[in-house]
C-alpha positions as CSV (number, residue, x, y, z in Angstrom):
1,P,-1.5,19.8,-26.0
2,A,-4.5,17.7,-27.1
3,S,-4.1,14.0,-27.5
4,S,-6.1,11.1,-28.8
5,G,-4.8,8.9,-26.0
6,L,-6.5,8.3,-22.7
7,S,-6.1,10.9,-20.0
8,M,-4.9,9.9,-16.5
9,G,-8.4,10.6,-15.2
10,S,-10.0,8.2,-17.6
11,I,-7.9,5.2,-16.4
12,S,-8.1,6.1,-12.7
13,R,-10.6,4.8,-10.2
14,P,-13.0,7.3,-8.6
15,V,-11.6,9.3,-5.7
16,G,-13.9,7.5,-3.3
17,A,-12.2,4.2,-4.1
18,F,-9.0,5.4,-2.4
19,N,-10.5,6.3,0.9
20,V,-8.0,4.3,2.8
21,K,-8.2,4.3,6.6
22,R,-7.4,0.7,7.6
23,I,-4.1,-0.8,6.5
24,A,-2.5,-4.2,7.1
25,V,1.2,-4.8,6.7
26,I,2.3,-8.4,6.1
27,G,5.9,-8.9,7.4
28,A,8.1,-7.0,9.9
29,G,11.4,-7.3,8.0
30,P,13.3,-4.2,6.8
31,T,10.6,-3.3,4.2
32,G,7.7,-3.9,6.5
33,L,9.2,-1.8,9.3
34,A,10.1,1.1,6.9
35,A,6.6,1.0,5.4
36,T,4.9,1.0,8.8
37,K,7.0,4.0,9.9
38,Y,6.1,5.9,6.7
39,L,2.4,5.1,7.1
40,L,2.4,6.2,10.7
41,A,4.2,9.4,9.9
42,E,1.3,10.3,7.5
43,K,-1.0,10.6,10.5
44,T,-4.0,9.9,8.4
45,F,-4.9,6.3,9.0
46,D,-7.1,4.9,11.7
47,T,-5.6,1.4,11.8
48,I,-2.2,0.1,10.9
49,D,-1.8,-3.6,11.9
50,V,1.5,-5.5,11.2
51,Y,1.5,-9.3,11.0
52,E,4.8,-11.1,11.6
53,Q,5.0,-14.9,11.7
54,Q,8.2,-15.0,13.6
55,A,8.5,-14.0,17.3
56,E,10.8,-11.1,16.4
57,V,11.3,-8.6,13.7
58,G,14.1,-8.8,11.1
59,G,12.7,-10.9,8.3
60,V,15.5,-12.6,6.5
61,W,18.0,-11.3,9.0
62,N,16.3,-13.0,11.9
63,Y,18.6,-16.1,12.0
64,T,17.1,-19.5,12.8
65,P,19.1,-22.6,13.3
66,S,18.9,-25.5,10.9
67,L,15.5,-27.2,11.1
68,T,16.4,-30.3,9.1
69,E,14.1,-28.9,6.4
70,R,13.7,-31.1,3.4
71,V,13.2,-29.4,0.0
72,P,11.3,-31.1,-2.8
73,V,13.5,-32.1,-5.8
74,P,12.8,-30.6,-8.2
75,Q,10.9,-27.5,-6.9
76,T,9.8,-25.3,-9.8
77,T,6.8,-23.4,-8.6
78,P,6.4,-20.6,-6.1
79,W,2.8,-21.6,-5.5
80,T,3.2,-23.5,-2.3
81,P,1.1,-23.4,0.9
82,P,2.1,-21.3,3.9
83,E,5.2,-22.7,5.6
84,K,4.6,-24.7,8.7
85,P,6.4,-23.6,11.9
86,S,8.7,-25.6,14.0
87,W,8.8,-25.5,17.8
88,P,12.2,-26.2,19.2
89,N,12.5,-27.7,22.7
90,G,12.3,-25.0,25.3
91,A,11.3,-22.2,22.9
92,L,8.6,-19.8,23.9
93,A,7.3,-19.6,20.3
94,P,7.7,-21.6,17.1
95,I,10.1,-20.5,14.4
96,F,10.3,-20.6,10.6
97,S,13.3,-21.5,8.5
98,N,15.0,-18.8,6.6
99,P,18.0,-18.6,4.3
100,M,20.3,-16.7,6.7
101,Y,23.6,-18.6,7.4
102,E,25.9,-18.5,10.4
103,K,28.9,-16.5,9.1
104,L,27.2,-14.0,6.8
105,N,28.3,-10.5,6.4
106,T,26.5,-7.9,4.2
107,N,27.9,-7.2,0.8
108,I,26.8,-3.5,1.1
109,P,28.7,-1.0,3.3
110,K,26.7,0.3,6.3
111,P,26.4,3.9,5.1
112,L,24.5,2.6,2.1
113,M,22.5,-0.1,3.9
114,Q,21.2,2.0,6.8
115,F,17.9,3.8,6.9
116,S,18.1,7.6,6.8
117,D,16.8,8.0,10.3
118,Q,19.1,5.6,12.1
119,D,22.8,5.0,11.8
120,F,24.6,1.7,12.3
121,P,26.7,1.7,15.5
122,A,30.2,3.2,15.0
123,E,31.7,-0.1,16.2
124,A,29.9,-2.2,13.6
125,L,32.1,-3.4,10.7
126,L,32.0,-1.5,7.4
127,Y,30.2,-4.6,6.0
128,P,28.1,-5.5,9.1
129,T,27.6,-9.0,10.4
130,R,24.2,-10.6,10.3
131,Q,24.0,-10.1,14.1
132,D,24.7,-6.4,13.6
133,V,21.9,-6.0,11.1
134,Q,19.4,-7.9,13.2
135,A,20.3,-5.8,16.3
136,Y,19.9,-2.7,14.1
137,L,16.4,-3.8,12.9
138,V,15.3,-4.6,16.5
139,K,16.3,-1.2,17.6
140,Y,14.6,0.4,14.5
141,S,11.4,-1.3,15.5
142,Q,11.2,0.0,19.0
143,D,8.7,2.8,18.4
144,I,6.3,0.6,16.3
145,R,6.4,-2.7,18.2
146,H,2.9,-2.0,19.7
147,L,1.5,-2.3,16.1
148,I,3.0,-5.7,15.4
149,A,1.2,-9.0,16.0
150,F,4.1,-11.4,16.5
151,S,3.9,-15.2,15.9
152,S,0.9,-14.4,13.6
153,Q,0.9,-16.1,10.2
154,V,-1.3,-14.7,7.5
155,E,-3.1,-17.6,5.8
156,D,-5.3,-15.8,3.3
157,V,-6.0,-12.4,1.8
158,T,-9.0,-11.9,-0.5
159,L,-10.2,-8.8,-2.4
160,S,-13.9,-7.9,-2.8
161,D,-15.9,-4.8,-3.7
162,A,-17.7,-2.8,-1.1
163,N,-19.8,-0.1,-2.8
164,G,-17.0,0.7,-5.3
165,Q,-14.2,0.5,-2.8
166,D,-11.6,-2.2,-2.3
167,L,-12.2,-4.4,0.7
168,W,-9.4,-6.7,1.7
169,T,-10.3,-9.6,4.1
170,L,-7.3,-11.0,5.9
171,I,-7.2,-14.2,7.9
172,A,-4.3,-14.8,10.3
173,K,-3.5,-17.6,12.7
174,S,-1.5,-17.5,15.9
175,T,1.4,-20.0,15.7
176,V,1.3,-20.2,19.5
177,T,-2.3,-20.7,20.4
178,G,-3.7,-21.7,17.0
179,E,-6.4,-19.0,17.3
180,K,-7.5,-17.4,14.0
181,L,-8.7,-13.9,13.4
182,K,-10.5,-12.3,10.5
183,R,-10.2,-8.6,9.8
184,N,-11.1,-6.2,6.9
185,Y,-8.8,-3.5,5.5
186,D,-8.9,-0.8,2.9
187,A,-5.4,-1.6,1.7
188,V,-2.6,-4.2,2.3
189,V,1.2,-3.8,2.1
190,V,2.7,-7.2,1.2
191,A,6.2,-7.2,2.7
192,N,6.8,-10.9,3.3
193,G,9.9,-11.1,1.1
194,H,10.8,-13.5,-1.6
195,Y,13.3,-15.8,-0.1
196,S,11.0,-18.4,1.3
197,V,10.3,-20.9,-1.5
198,P,13.4,-22.7,-2.8
199,W,13.8,-23.1,-6.6
200,I,15.4,-26.3,-7.8
201,P,15.2,-26.8,-11.6
202,A,14.0,-30.0,-13.2
203,V,17.4,-31.0,-14.6
204,P,17.1,-34.3,-16.5
205,G,17.8,-37.1,-14.1
206,I,17.7,-35.0,-10.9
207,E,14.5,-36.7,-9.6
208,E,15.9,-40.2,-10.1
209,F,19.3,-39.2,-8.5
210,N,17.5,-37.7,-5.5
211,S,15.5,-40.9,-5.1
212,A,18.6,-43.0,-5.1
213,Y,20.6,-40.6,-2.9
214,P,18.0,-38.6,-0.8
215,S,20.5,-36.8,1.4
216,I,22.9,-35.5,-1.3
217,I,21.0,-32.6,-2.9
218,S,20.2,-29.6,-0.7
219,H,19.3,-26.0,-1.3
220,S,21.1,-22.8,-0.2
221,K,18.1,-21.9,1.9
222,I,18.9,-24.6,4.4
223,Y,22.7,-23.9,4.4
224,R,24.0,-22.8,7.8
225,S,27.7,-23.6,7.9
226,P,30.4,-25.4,5.8
227,D,31.1,-28.0,8.4
228,S,29.1,-30.8,6.8
229,F,30.9,-30.2,3.5
230,R,34.4,-30.5,4.9
231,D,36.7,-32.7,2.8
232,K,33.9,-33.4,0.3
233,K,33.4,-32.6,-3.4
234,V,30.7,-30.0,-3.8
235,I,28.9,-28.9,-7.0
């Protein structure tokens, strides 16, 4: 029926604006891996580049040890610069802190958590351990690892117009060599997660308390085990 409202065509961009052939995927965690497989299965793109700042896939499931990270108190904005890597002694590549802790099990049973094209191992617990999930994701990545630039941190993504079509310019830096690269894409998949920047509210007095007792307040992102809290009162 006729309508006085706008038609879909009137709010859409011209067809030429969606001529997407070059795609960047930021992040090789569960979402980035699934997105990459989906894009690859389309068999219509000339370039699919995946950027992962860690040296392995897994995202939040790629456990890193405690890096003695200090969190600003308070911390009330997500607008922070890209996280700086840490290079442990003897490591082949630097690592980034994430909120995965030592004894974590999933709170979702494996039949619901797994991708449709790969089952969890039969021997994995119904609620898999973090190690099970990470091993699952490493296995899941095997057929697309050639598309992933590991230890490559995206520093900037900017959008411009190229004759009516989106042009995304991406700048990434190797965390191993420090070398930077700059590439253009028609589209970008942002799959870098949302568990990176801690949030600590500006409770009245918290800043002064933290100044007086700088080692007392911590954030769950840097929690790894309960050992340091043994026999203590915890809020």
